[in-house]
C-alpha positions in Angstrom: 19.7 -7.0 12.4 20.2 -3.3 12.8 19.0 -1.1 9.9 19.5 2.5 11.0 22.1 3.7 13.5 22.1 7.3 14.9 24.3 8.8 17.6 22.1 7.5 20.4 19.7 5.1 18.8 19.4 1.8 16.9 16.3 1.4 14.6 16.1 -2.3 14.0 14.0 -5.3 13.4 11.6 -6.1 16.1 12.4 -8.7 18.8 9.8 -10.7 20.6 10.6 -8.9 23.8 9.6 -5.5 22.2 6.0 -6.5 21.9 4.9 -6.2 25.5 6.4 -2.7 26.1 4.9 -1.6 22.8 1.5 -2.8 23.9 1.8 -1.1 27.2 2.7 2.2 25.4 -0.4 1.9 23.2 -2.5 1.7 26.4 -1.0 4.9 27.9 -3.4 7.8 27.8 -0.7 10.4 27.4 0.9 8.5 24.5 -2.5 8.4 22.8 -3.7 11.9 23.6 -3.7 13.0 20.0 -5.3 9.9 18.5 -9.1 9.5 18.3 -9.1 5.9 19.4 -6.9 3.7 21.5 -5.8 0.4 20.1 -7.1 -2.7 21.9 -4.4 -5.1 23.1 -5.3 -7.4 20.3 -5.0 -4.6 17.7 -1.6 -3.5 19.2 -0.3 -7.1 19.0 -1.4 -7.3 15.4 0.1 -3.9 14.6 3.4 -5.1 16.1 3.3 -8.3 14.1 2.6 -6.4 10.8 5.3 -3.8 11.6 7.8 -6.5 12.2 6.9 -8.4 9.0 7.2 -5.2 7.0 10.7 -4.5 8.3 11.8 -8.1 7.7 10.1 -8.5 4.3 10.5 -5.1 2.7 13.5 -3.8 4.5 11.6 -0.8 5.6 8.6 -0.1 7.8 8.1 0.8 11.4 11.3 -0.2 13.1 11.8 -0.9 16.8 13.8 1.9 18.4 16.3 1.1 21.1 18.7 3.3 23.0 22.3 2.4 22.1 23.6 2.9 25.6 21.1 0.6 27.4 19.7 -1.5 24.6 16.2 -0.6 26.0 13.2 -0.6 23.6 11.8 3.0 23.6 9.3 3.0 20.8 8.8 2.7 17.1 9.8 4.9 14.1 9.8 4.6 10.4 7.9 4.9 7.2 4.7 3.0 6.2 2.4 2.9 3.3 -0.8 4.9 4.2 -4.0 4.1 2.4 -7.1 6.3 2.1 -9.6 5.5 4.9 -13.0 7.2 4.6 -13.5 6.7 8.3 -10.5 9.0 9.0 -9.9 11.2 5.9 -12.1 13.8 4.2 -13.3 12.6 0.8 -11.4 15.3 -1.0 -8.1 13.9 0.2 -8.3 10.6 -1.8 -6.0 11.8 -4.5 -2.9 11.9 -2.3 -3.3 8.2 -1.3 -1.5 5.9 -1.2 1.4 7.8 0.2 4.4 7.1 2.5 3.9 8.2 6.0 6.7 9.2 8.4 5.7 7.9 11.9 7.1 7.8 15.4 5.7 6.7 18.8 7.8 6.7 21.9 7.3 5.4 25.4 6.5 8.4 27.6 9.6 8.2 29.9 11.7 8.8 26.7 10.0 12.0 25.7 11.7 15.5 25.7 15.1 14.1 25.1 15.3 14.6 21.4 14.8 10.9 20.6 11.8 11.5 18.2 13.7 14.0 16.1 16.9 11.9 16.1 15.0 8.7 15.1 13.1 10.5 12.3 16.2 12.2 11.0 17.7 8.7 10.7 14.6 7.4 8.9 14.6 10.3 6.5 18.3 9.7 5.7 17.6 6.0 5.3 14.7 6.8 3.0 16.9 9.0 0.8 19.8 6.6 0.5 18.1 3.1 0.6 14.7 3.5 -1.2 13.2 5.0 -4.3 10.7 7.0 -2.2 10.7 10.7 -3.2 8.3 12.2 -0.7 7.2 11.4 2.8 4.1 12.8 4.6 3.1 13.2 8.2 -0.4 13.6 9.6 -0.5 15.4 13.0 -3.1 17.0 15.2 -3.0 20.7 15.3 -2.8 20.4 19.1 0.3 18.2 19.1 2.9 20.8 19.7 5.8 18.4 20.4 5.0 16.5 17.1 4.7 19.8 15.2 8.1 20.9 16.6 9.7 17.7 15.4 8.3 18.1 11.9 9.6 21.7 11.8 13.1 20.5 12.9 13.1 18.0 10.1 12.3 20.8 7.6 8.9 19.4 6.6 6.4 21.8 5.1 2.8 22.1 6.1 0.8 21.6 2.9 -2.8 21.2 4.0 -5.3 20.8 6.9 -8.1 18.3 7.3 -10.8 17.4 9.8 -10.2 13.9 11.2 -13.4 12.0 10.5 -13.2 10.0 13.8 -13.7 13.1 15.9 -17.1 14.7 16.2 -17.5 18.1 14.5 -16.1 20.9 16.6 -13.9 18.7 18.8 -10.8 20.5 19.8 -8.5 17.8 18.4 -10.4 17.3 15.1 -8.1 19.5 13.0 -5.1 17.8 11.6 -2.2 19.1 9.5 -0.5 17.4 6.6 3.2 17.9 6.3 5.4 16.8 3.4 9.2 16.4 2.9 10.8 15.6 -0.5 13.6 13.2 0.0 
């Protein structure tokens, strides 16, 4: 079942054949360059299972993203409930959790084609029309220029900065920005 349709993309329920390309993407160093830890294959498989279950059970979550022209799985995008995690977040951040996180991850060969922006615009429109969610947040490394550009294109506002707790103090990727968009 398709949930979100954009000009070039379908954001839909997961199919069994999406899992292996998703796992492969999670193992790609470039795809993970702004995350402190890479998922194991077992963790990626469980992430895919939980994402699929959320879309099917709740009607929202992290959707599989496919190109409309080729029907090729190119990544994931959607919203998810983000809980406070003291291993990742500074203790003074606990008051903003739980919150709804806007999230996208694309397979590398589909970067720089506007797909991330298009997918997330579709997610924001879906969130506004089909849910009672009033705000979405994004957490992004201050070094992730492509990600920051996407958030700017969506009209999201930077509201805070924090040090990601899984990076050692002083690491160049430790600083993260928090963005917010009212839907």
